[in-house]
C-alpha positions as CSV (number, residue, x, y, z in Angstrom):
1,M,17.8,54.9,89.9
2,I,17.3,52.4,87.1
3,V,13.5,52.1,87.7
4,S,13.3,56.0,87.9
5,L,15.2,56.2,84.6
6,R,12.9,53.7,82.9
7,I,9.9,55.6,84.1
8,S,11.3,58.9,83.0
9,F,12.2,57.5,79.6
10,L,8.7,56.0,79.2
11,L,7.2,59.3,80.0
12,L,9.5,61.0,77.5
13,C,8.5,58.6,74.8
14,I,4.8,59.1,75.5
15,L,5.4,62.9,75.2
16,A,7.3,62.4,72.0
17,S,4.4,60.3,70.6
18,L,1.9,63.0,71.4
19,I,4.1,65.7,69.9
20,S,4.5,63.7,66.7
21,A,0.9,62.5,66.5
22,G,0.1,64.9,63.6
23,D,3.3,64.1,61.7
24,T,3.3,62.4,58.3
25,S,4.9,59.0,58.1
26,P,8.7,58.9,58.3
27,R,10.6,59.2,55.1
28,K,10.8,55.8,53.3
29,R,14.4,54.7,53.5
30,P,16.3,52.6,50.9
31,P,17.8,49.2,51.8
32,M,21.0,49.3,53.8
33,P,24.0,48.8,51.7
34,S,26.5,46.1,52.5
35,I,29.2,47.4,54.8
36,T,32.4,45.3,54.4
37,Q,35.0,47.8,55.7
38,P,35.1,51.0,57.8
39,V,33.5,53.9,55.9
40,L,34.6,57.4,56.7
41,F,32.3,60.5,56.9
42,G,32.2,62.9,53.9
43,T,32.0,60.2,51.3
44,E,29.3,59.0,48.9
45,A,29.5,55.6,50.6
46,A,28.7,57.1,53.9
47,D,25.8,59.1,52.3
48,R,24.2,55.9,51.1
49,I,24.5,54.2,54.5
50,M,23.1,57.3,56.4
51,A,20.2,57.6,54.0
52,A,19.2,54.0,54.9
53,L,20.0,54.2,58.7
54,Q,17.2,55.1,61.1
55,V,19.0,56.9,64.0
56,F,16.7,56.3,67.0
57,P,13.0,55.5,66.6
58,P,10.8,58.0,64.7
59,D,9.0,58.9,67.9
60,N,12.2,59.6,69.8
61,P,12.7,63.1,71.1
62,W,15.5,63.7,68.5
63,N,13.1,63.0,65.7
64,T,9.9,64.6,66.8
65,D,8.3,67.8,65.5
66,I,8.4,70.5,68.1
67,S,7.1,73.4,65.9
68,A,3.7,73.5,67.7
69,L,5.0,73.2,71.3
70,P,4.4,76.2,73.6
71,V,7.1,78.8,74.2
72,H,8.8,78.4,77.5
73,A,7.7,81.0,80.1
74,N,11.3,82.2,80.6
75,S,12.3,82.1,76.9
76,T,13.1,85.8,76.5
77,R,15.4,85.8,79.5
78,I,17.2,82.6,78.5
79,I,17.7,83.9,75.0
80,A,19.1,87.1,76.4
81,S,21.5,85.2,78.7
82,I,23.0,83.4,75.6
83,G,23.0,86.6,73.6
84,A,20.0,87.9,71.7
85,D,22.2,90.0,69.4
86,K,24.8,87.3,68.9
87,H,24.9,85.5,65.6
88,L,24.5,81.8,64.9
89,G,27.8,80.0,64.3
90,Y,29.1,76.6,63.6
91,N,32.1,74.3,63.9
92,L,33.1,71.8,61.2
93,D,34.0,69.4,63.9
94,M,32.0,66.2,64.5
95,N,33.3,63.6,62.0
96,F,32.5,59.9,62.3
97,V,33.3,56.4,61.0
98,I,30.8,53.6,60.1
99,V,32.1,50.1,60.9
100,P,31.2,46.7,59.4
101,P,29.5,43.9,61.4
102,N,32.8,42.1,61.9
103,Q,34.9,45.0,63.0
104,P,37.5,43.7,65.5
105,R,36.9,45.0,69.0
106,V,39.7,46.5,71.1
107,P,40.0,47.7,74.7
108,V,39.8,51.4,75.4
109,K,41.4,52.6,78.7
110,I,39.0,55.0,80.5
111,L,41.0,57.7,82.3
112,Q,38.5,60.2,83.9
113,Y,34.9,58.8,84.2
114,P,35.2,55.0,84.4
115,K,32.1,54.8,86.7
116,E,30.1,56.8,84.1
117,S,31.4,54.9,81.1
118,D,30.0,51.9,79.2
119,P,32.2,48.7,79.1
120,G,34.3,47.7,76.1
121,P,35.8,46.3,74.1
122,F,34.8,48.6,71.2
123,P,34.9,48.4,67.4
124,V,37.6,51.0,66.9
125,P,39.0,50.8,63.4
126,A,42.5,51.9,62.3
127,N,41.1,54.9,60.5
128,A,39.1,56.2,63.4
129,P,38.8,60.0,62.9
130,I,39.3,62.5,65.7
131,E,37.1,65.6,66.0
132,N,38.2,68.6,63.8
133,W,40.1,66.4,61.3
134,P,40.7,67.3,58.5
135,M,39.1,70.8,58.4
136,A,40.0,73.8,60.5
137,R,36.9,75.7,61.5
138,N,36.6,75.4,65.3
139,E,36.7,77.9,68.2
140,D,39.5,76.0,69.8
141,A,42.4,77.0,67.5
142,K,44.8,74.6,69.4
143,A,42.6,71.6,68.6
144,V,42.2,71.9,64.9
145,A,44.1,69.9,62.4
146,R,47.1,71.5,60.7
147,P,47.1,71.6,56.9
148,G,48.2,68.3,55.6
149,Q,48.3,66.7,59.1
150,S,48.0,62.9,58.8
151,L,45.2,61.0,60.5
152,D,47.7,58.9,62.5
153,D,49.3,62.1,63.8
154,I,46.0,63.6,65.0
155,Q,45.0,60.3,66.5
156,R,48.0,60.5,68.8
157,N,48.6,64.3,69.2
158,G,46.8,67.5,69.9
159,S,44.4,68.9,72.5
160,G,40.7,69.7,72.8
161,D,37.6,67.5,73.3
162,R,38.9,65.0,70.7
163,H,35.5,63.3,70.2
164,L,35.5,60.0,68.4
165,L,32.2,58.8,67.0
166,I,31.7,55.2,65.8
167,V,28.5,54.1,64.1
168,D,27.7,50.3,64.0
169,P,24.5,49.9,61.9
170,A,24.5,46.1,61.9
171,H,24.4,45.9,65.7
172,G,22.4,49.1,66.1
173,K,25.0,50.8,68.3
174,L,26.7,54.1,68.6
175,H,29.9,54.4,70.5
176,E,31.2,57.9,71.4
177,F,34.4,58.8,73.2
178,W,35.6,62.0,74.8
179,Q,39.3,62.9,74.6
180,A,40.1,59.8,72.6
181,R,43.8,59.2,71.9
182,K,45.8,56.4,70.3
183,T,49.0,55.4,72.2
184,D,51.6,52.8,71.7
185,A,49.8,50.8,74.4
186,G,46.4,51.1,72.6
187,W,43.4,53.5,72.7
188,E,42.4,55.6,75.7
189,A,39.7,58.1,76.4
190,S,38.2,60.1,79.3
191,N,34.7,58.7,78.8
192,A,33.0,56.1,76.7
193,A,29.3,56.1,76.0
194,T,27.3,53.5,74.0
195,F,23.8,54.3,72.7
196,D,21.3,52.0,71.2
197,L,20.3,53.3,67.8
198,R,17.1,51.1,67.8
199,T,15.7,52.2,71.2
200,G,17.2,55.6,71.9
201,A,17.5,54.7,75.6
202,L,18.9,57.4,77.8
203,R,22.0,57.4,79.9
204,P,21.4,56.7,83.6
205,E,20.5,60.1,85.2
206,G,23.5,61.9,86.6
207,W,25.8,60.3,84.0
208,T,27.8,62.3,81.5
209,S,28.7,61.1,78.1
210,S,31.2,62.5,75.5
211,D,29.0,65.6,75.8
212,A,28.5,67.6,79.1
213,A,24.7,67.0,78.8
214,G,25.0,63.3,78.7
215,L,23.5,63.4,75.2
216,P,24.8,61.6,72.1
217,V,26.7,63.8,69.7
218,F,26.3,62.0,66.4
219,P,22.4,62.1,66.1
220,A,22.5,65.8,66.6
221,S,25.3,66.7,64.2
222,V,24.5,68.1,60.7
223,R,25.6,66.0,57.7
224,Y,25.9,66.7,54.0
225,D,23.5,63.9,52.9
226,E,20.6,65.4,54.8
227,C,21.4,69.0,53.7
228,E,21.5,67.8,50.1
229,R,18.1,66.2,50.5
230,G,16.8,69.6,51.6
231,L,15.9,69.1,55.3
232,V,17.8,68.2,58.4
233,E,15.3,65.8,59.9
234,H,16.4,65.7,63.6
235,A,17.2,67.9,66.5
236,M,20.7,69.5,66.4
237,R,23.1,70.5,69.0
238,F,24.8,73.8,70.1
239,T,27.0,75.2,72.9
240,V,26.5,78.0,75.3
241,R,29.2,79.8,77.3
242,R,27.1,79.8,80.5
243,S,24.6,77.1,81.5
244,T,22.8,76.6,84.8
245,R,23.2,73.7,87.3
246,G,20.4,71.6,85.9
247,Y,19.2,69.4,83.0
248,V,16.0,68.5,81.3
249,L,15.5,65.1,79.7
250,P,16.7,63.7,77.4
251,A,19.8,65.3,78.9
252,T,21.0,63.4,82.0
253,H,23.9,65.6,83.3
254,F,24.9,69.2,84.0
255,A,28.3,70.9,84.0
256,S,27.9,74.2,85.8
257,R,28.4,75.9,89.1
258,F,25.8,78.6,88.3
259,T,22.3,78.5,89.6
260,N,20.9,81.4,87.6
261,P,17.4,80.4,86.3
262,D,17.9,82.6,83.3
263,Y,20.8,80.5,82.1
264,P,19.8,77.5,79.9
265,R,19.8,74.0,81.4
266,M,21.6,71.2,79.6
267,G,19.1,69.7,77.2
268,E,17.2,73.0,76.9
269,R,15.5,72.9,73.5
270,L,15.3,75.9,71.2
271,R,13.7,76.3,67.8
272,L,13.9,78.9,65.0
273,R,10.8,81.1,64.9
274,K,8.2,79.9,62.4
275,D,8.1,83.3,60.7
276,F,11.8,83.5,60.0
277,D,12.2,83.8,56.2
278,T,14.7,81.2,54.9
279,S,13.8,81.6,51.2
280,T,17.0,83.6,50.4
281,F,19.4,81.2,52.0
282,P,21.5,78.7,50.0
283,K,20.2,75.2,49.8
284,H,22.3,73.6,52.5
285,A,21.9,76.5,55.0
286,R,18.1,76.5,54.3
287,A,17.9,72.8,55.0
288,I,19.5,73.4,58.4
289,L,17.3,76.4,59.2
290,E,14.1,74.6,58.2
291,G,15.2,71.7,60.4
292,L,15.7,74.2,63.3
293,K,12.1,75.3,62.9
294,K,10.7,71.8,63.0
295,Y,13.1,69.8,65.2
296,G,15.0,72.6,67.0
297,M,18.4,72.1,68.8
298,F,19.6,71.0,72.2
299,V,21.9,72.8,74.6
300,A,24.5,70.1,74.6
301,D,27.8,71.5,76.1
302,N,29.6,74.5,77.3
303,G,31.5,76.5,74.8
304,Q,31.1,79.6,72.7
305,D,27.5,80.8,72.4
306,W,25.3,79.7,69.5
307,L,27.9,77.3,67.9
308,M,26.3,74.3,66.1
309,S,28.1,71.1,65.2
310,I,28.4,70.2,61.5
311,S,30.2,67.2,60.2
312,P,33.3,68.4,58.2
313,D,32.5,67.9,54.5
314,A,34.0,69.9,51.6
315,R,30.8,69.4,49.6
316,L,28.7,71.6,52.0
317,Q,28.1,75.0,50.4
318,G,26.8,78.4,51.7
319,L,27.0,77.7,55.4
320,E,28.6,81.1,56.0
321,S,25.1,82.6,55.4
322,L,24.0,81.0,58.8
323,T,25.7,84.0,60.5
324,K,22.7,86.1,59.4
325,V,20.7,84.4,62.0
326,K,20.7,86.0,65.5
327,G,19.8,84.7,68.9
328,S,16.6,86.8,68.9
329,D,15.4,84.6,66.1
330,F,15.0,81.6,68.4
331,Q,12.5,80.6,71.1
332,V,13.0,78.2,74.0
333,V,10.2,75.6,73.9
334,E,8.4,73.9,76.8
335,T,8.7,70.2,76.1
336,G,7.1,69.1,79.4
337,A,9.9,66.7,80.0
338,R,11.2,66.1,83.5
339,S,14.0,68.3,84.7
340,V,16.5,68.4,87.5
341,T,17.8,71.6,89.1
342,R,20.5,71.7,91.8
């Protein structure tokens, strides 16, 4: 299995290199600021760190230009199964925290997928944010934060997927948890997945992560700093109500009982049509849409159709205009990556 995974990942990297062969050089990044304490999302300090941080190598699938890839032979049917007339939506859900090099590590008890989780201890800070805090735009009304709810309260209470995303730039690691919760006995979660920010190595095939597809969440979530720069420079993530029992790399896991070939696989990659006019959209929405043309988005989990993940940030403006985009404005692309169907 490990040898197979390494071969698959090598082939995927070769494909990514071919795809990006015509790209210009990656954006020049400023020096990494000193990180001396945990830094929460949605702050200028987080913006400066993220502007300097290379999330996965430039030739990694998340960072490659797919605008010239061929359209998948079954694109029309797959789009129809998700909803050609449905509108693009978004959750303000995937917050994150950046930790310093000396962040103390603590054990996290894994409740549901211990055999498909990476070992701890993990650098979980006291101010670790839980998905959907502090804003309340999410399809799961029971999981959103109440107005004025304290961080400690949402760390301990509430329902939903409860993602916890921890970025460790100094060690080049990303730690992601599904259904994370703080208890009097310490932290617990249903799954723990650690990703190498420097290599972008995949999960072992068949393994889940904090996402049903086995993908990392943080690299595919939209942030304010990149919208403000004018382009989201990576593949994004979205959910579908019905997926099929299969995945395509870089996804490593499926979560479906359906075998309908017209349903998307986990890891299916879609892009916004090249001729879609973004000129009338507000700056931040346009940055997302242009990113969807160049980098596309992955089917990452089961949920409501066409819902993207955006890091909650009060500075983001004009995102409601994204609902003008419909499913028929997208194409499924053929990446050539290895796939598994059950």
